[in-house]
N, C-alpha and C positions, 0 to 999 in steps of 0.2 A: 193600476198602482196611482195613487195620486202624484202630484208634481214633486211635491213637500217631504217624500219619503227618502229619493233618493234625489240624482241630479239631474237627469233627464230620460225620464221611463219612457216618453211618447220616441228617443232617437236610442234605440237599443244599441246599436254599435257607440255612440255618446256615452252613452250609460256605462256601459261595459270599461271604455276606454278612463273615465274620468273615475272608477274606482277602483280599478287599477292603479291608474296612478296616484290617487290621492289616500283611497283609506291604509293600503296596506304601511307604505311608506309613516304618513300620521300614528301608527299603532306601533311602528317601531318606535318612533320618538318616544312616545309614552311610554313605550316596554322602558326604553334609553333612562329617559325620568325616571322613574318610579326607581331602580336600581341604582342609580347616582345617589338617589333622597335614602333609599335602602341599606345599599352601599356592596360592594364586589362578593361578600360572600351569598348573595343571592342567589349565584349562579355557580357553588361550588361545588356540589356535590360530595359534601361530609357526610350528611346521613340519607338515609332513607326520602325523608321527608324533601331534603333539595332535591334530590332526583327525582322527586313526582311531579316539584314543584315548576322544576327547570323545565320538563315534559307537556306538563300541563299549561304554564305559559307559549308556548310553541305553539300550542295546538289551540289555544286564544289565540294567537296572533294571526294562526292563517284564517280561525272563525272571523277576526276584523278584518281581513284581506276581502275575504268574499262573499261578506256581508250584503245582506239586496236590497234591508232595512234599515233606519235610523235605530229603531228598537233592537235589533240584533247586534249592528256596529256599539250598541252604547253598552248592551247587558254582555258583551265581549271582554269590551274595554274596562268596565267595572269589576267584570267578573277577576279579571288580570290583578287590578288594584289589590280587590278581597283575598284572593291568594298569597301574595306579593305581603302585604302586610300581616296574614296570618301567620307565616315564613317567617316573617320576622318577629312578630308576638312570640312564636312556638321556642325562636333560637333563645332570644332574651329569658323567656319563663327556663329553658335549660341548663341556662346559665346559673340559674340563681337554685335552682334546684333537681336534687337528686334521683329524686320521686318520678317530675315531667321528663329529666333523663332517659330513667328508667323507662319509661313507657314508650318515648318517641325513638330511643337508637336499640336497633342491636347489642350484643358485645362480641367483638373480632375473635375468632376462635384460630384455635392451633390444630393443623391440616397435617403437618407432618415434624417432627421433634428431631433435630443430628439424626437427619435420613434415611428416620424411620418412620412408615405411614402410616396416622390412625385409620385405619379403614372404618372402622366404627361412628367417628365422628365425620369423615367423608362420606358418609351412606346417609348421616341425618343432615348433612349438608348439599346433599345430591350433588359433589362434586368427585370428579373420576381421576383416575392417578393419569390418565390423559392430561386433564388439565393442569396438575399440578406441574407434570413434568414440561409443559409446553411455559407454566410462568419459570421455572426453573432455567428453559434452556434464556428465555428473554432477556433473565439474569446471568447469562454467562457464566453458570455455574456448572464445573466440571465433572464432580462427584457427586453423589446425592449424598453424602456422609459430610459436604463440604456446607452444605444446608443446614444451618440452627436451626430455623424454624420458618416454617409457611402459614401463614398466617390470611383465613378470610375476615378480609377489615368487613365494618359496617356496612358499607354503599355496595358491596358485591366484588369489592377488586379481590386481588389476590396479592399480598403482598410476602416476600423471599430475603431475609436475611442469613447472609452470608459472608466469610471472610471473618468469622471471629467469634466470640463469646457477646453478644449485645448486653450493654447495659439493662440492668432491672427497670427502668425507667422506660426502658419504649416494652417490654412487657406487661405494663402495668395494667389492670383492667382486662389481658386477654384471657378468654378461657382455657382453659386443658381440660375439663373436667370431661362427661358425657355428654350427649346430646348437640343440638346448633342454635 
């Protein structure tokens, strides 16, 4: 391995130490700079695209920290830029076009309404009664009938609406028909 490829290839311990102390932190600062430029929504997990970008960025950040050549480091660093740039572009387009939104996003789905499980919907979404009961307990619901709605959100999270009838705006765009 030629000297120019990394720091000190003829001294393996020094080479590893310098890579650990420099590459990971520099890549972390790079990600931080990108997030500050693109915005905090970068890691929001509001959509499936956001979630995948968050996971991929973490993986690419690890690749930067483990790089054994400058080309590997540059490829991972530029991949982070491309990924977060694409995410920002898709977010911009999503806000401007319902068609783009329809392609990029799932719709929230009602899994339980007024204490009654929608078994067909649960089966289609691969959610069990035990999953819903756990979320009801987390929300401090004491009676099934107290749960106005249990919704599988676009991110895969489950929301519980209880304590009275929700305003119509809270259920706007929530699918209550068949399928997931």
